[in-house]
C-alpha positions in Angstrom: 78.9 43.5 -55.5 75.4 43.8 -56.2 73.4 40.7 -55.7 70.1 40.2 -57.1 67.4 39.1 -54.8 64.5 37.0 -56.0 61.4 39.0 -55.6 58.7 36.3 -56.1 58.5 33.5 -53.6 56.3 30.6 -53.3 52.8 30.7 -51.8 50.8 27.7 -50.2 49.0 24.9 -51.2 45.6 26.5 -51.5 46.2 30.3 -50.4 48.0 32.7 -52.8 50.7 34.8 -51.5 49.3 38.1 -50.4 51.5 41.3 -51.5 52.1 42.7 -48.0 53.3 39.3 -46.7 55.5 38.6 -49.5 57.1 41.9 -49.2 57.8 41.6 -45.5 59.2 38.0 -46.1 61.5 39.3 -49.0 62.8 42.2 -46.7 63.7 39.6 -43.8 66.5 37.6 -44.9 66.3 35.1 -41.9 62.5 34.7 -42.3 62.8 34.3 -46.3 65.6 31.5 -45.6 63.1 29.5 -43.6 60.1 30.3 -46.0 62.1 28.9 -49.0 62.9 25.5 -46.8 59.4 24.8 -45.5 56.8 22.8 -47.2 53.8 24.1 -49.2 51.5 23.0 -46.7 53.5 24.9 -43.9 53.5 28.2 -46.2 49.7 27.6 -46.7 49.3 27.7 -42.9 51.4 30.7 -42.5 49.3 32.7 -45.3 46.1 31.5 -43.6 47.0 32.7 -40.2 48.2 36.0 -41.2 45.5 36.6 -43.7 42.8 35.4 -41.2 42.5 38.3 -39.0 39.6 40.4 -39.5 41.1 43.7 -38.7 44.1 45.5 -40.6 45.8 45.9 -36.8 45.6 42.1 -36.4 47.0 41.4 -39.7 49.8 43.8 -39.2 50.5 42.2 -35.9 50.7 39.0 -37.4 52.8 39.9 -40.1 55.5 41.3 -37.4 55.0 37.9 -35.1 55.3 35.8 -38.0 58.5 37.5 -39.4 59.8 37.2 -35.7 58.9 33.6 -35.7 60.0 32.4 -39.0 63.6 34.4 -38.4 63.7 32.5 -35.2 63.3 29.2 -37.0 59.7 28.5 -36.4 58.5 26.3 -39.4 54.5 26.6 -38.7 52.3 29.1 -36.8 52.2 28.1 -32.9 49.2 27.8 -31.1 46.7 27.9 -33.8 44.5 25.1 -35.1 45.5 25.3 -38.6 44.2 26.2 -42.0 40.7 25.0 -42.4 41.2 25.3 -46.2 43.4 22.1 -46.8 
């Protein structure tokens, strides 16, 4: 049976969902399940955390860590002051 996967996911309260983070979440079912269950403010903090890295390497590391943490059930980025844009 061929199941359709919803390709668009919700963003945050302030930040738009970046393409690389969206693709990574869509490709990771456990992370996607948590993402769909968290609040818009929590999604906003994840987006800000991922995109606030100044270097491409930092962003890629944060995407991998974020997927791992979301997949493990973490609902907000840990050890981070939070989004300054809220």
